[in-house]
C-alpha positions as CSV (number, residue, x, y, z in Angstrom):
1,X,23.8,-83.1,14.6
2,X,22.2,-79.7,14.1
3,X,18.5,-79.1,13.8
4,X,18.9,-78.6,10.1
5,X,20.8,-81.9,9.7
6,X,18.0,-83.7,11.7
7,X,15.3,-82.1,9.6
8,X,17.0,-83.2,6.4
9,X,17.3,-86.7,7.8
10,X,13.6,-86.7,8.9
11,X,12.6,-85.7,5.3
12,X,14.7,-88.5,3.9
13,X,13.3,-91.0,6.3
14,X,9.8,-89.9,5.5
15,X,10.4,-90.1,1.8
16,X,11.7,-93.7,2.2
17,X,8.8,-94.7,4.4
18,X,10.8,-95.3,7.6
19,X,8.9,-92.4,9.2
20,X,5.2,-91.8,8.7
21,X,3.4,-88.6,7.8
22,X,0.4,-89.9,9.8
23,X,0.0,-90.3,13.6
24,X,0.5,-93.8,14.9
25,X,-2.6,-95.9,14.4
26,X,-1.9,-98.8,16.7
27,X,-2.8,-98.8,20.4
28,X,-0.9,-100.8,22.9
29,X,-1.5,-101.4,26.6
30,X,-0.2,-98.5,28.5
31,X,2.4,-99.1,31.2
32,X,1.0,-99.7,34.7
33,X,2.6,-96.4,35.8
34,X,0.0,-94.5,33.8
35,X,-3.1,-94.4,36.0
36,X,-6.5,-94.2,34.3
37,X,-5.1,-94.8,30.8
38,X,-5.8,-98.3,29.5
39,X,-4.4,-98.0,26.0
40,X,-2.0,-95.7,24.2
41,X,-0.7,-95.0,20.7
42,X,2.7,-94.2,22.1
43,X,4.9,-95.5,24.9
44,X,6.8,-92.8,26.7
45,X,9.4,-93.4,29.3
46,X,13.0,-94.2,29.0
47,X,15.5,-94.7,28.1
48,X,14.4,-97.4,25.7
49,X,16.6,-100.1,24.3
50,X,16.5,-99.3,20.6
51,X,18.5,-96.5,19.1
52,X,16.6,-93.3,18.0
53,X,15.1,-93.9,14.5
54,X,16.0,-90.3,13.6
55,X,19.5,-89.6,15.0
56,X,20.7,-93.1,15.7
57,X,21.9,-92.2,19.2
58,X,21.0,-94.5,22.2
59,X,18.3,-93.7,24.8
60,X,15.1,-92.6,23.1
61,X,12.2,-92.0,25.4
62,X,9.2,-92.4,23.0
63,X,8.0,-95.3,20.8
64,X,5.2,-95.1,18.2
65,X,3.5,-98.3,16.9
66,X,2.5,-98.7,13.3
67,X,0.9,-101.4,11.1
68,X,3.1,-104.3,10.0
69,X,5.1,-104.2,13.2
70,X,6.9,-100.9,12.5
71,X,8.1,-99.3,15.8
72,X,9.6,-95.8,15.7
73,X,11.7,-95.0,18.7
74,X,12.7,-91.3,19.2
75,X,14.2,-88.8,21.6
76,X,11.8,-86.2,22.8
77,X,13.8,-83.5,20.9
78,X,13.9,-85.6,17.7
79,X,10.1,-86.2,18.1
80,X,9.4,-82.5,18.3
81,X,11.3,-81.9,15.1
82,X,9.5,-84.8,13.4
83,X,6.1,-83.4,14.5
84,X,7.1,-80.0,13.1
85,X,8.2,-81.5,9.8
86,X,4.9,-83.5,9.5
87,X,2.8,-80.3,10.1
């Protein structure tokens, strides 16, 4: 997918409520490999088990946690495009 394709998909996912326009509000315990950080709104590492919420490909590295159990899993590159579209 091109950046333009991904941006169009991000806009569609945002319009449908799958992706939020707001930062993730829920904090989860940070992984033990993160010294000095007790709680985090994102989990970064990877690859994660779920496919990327944006492009659908395997191996996302970031998860965001939202209310009602919504978890958004994204690749770093997809996340960067999402952040730009939200701005």
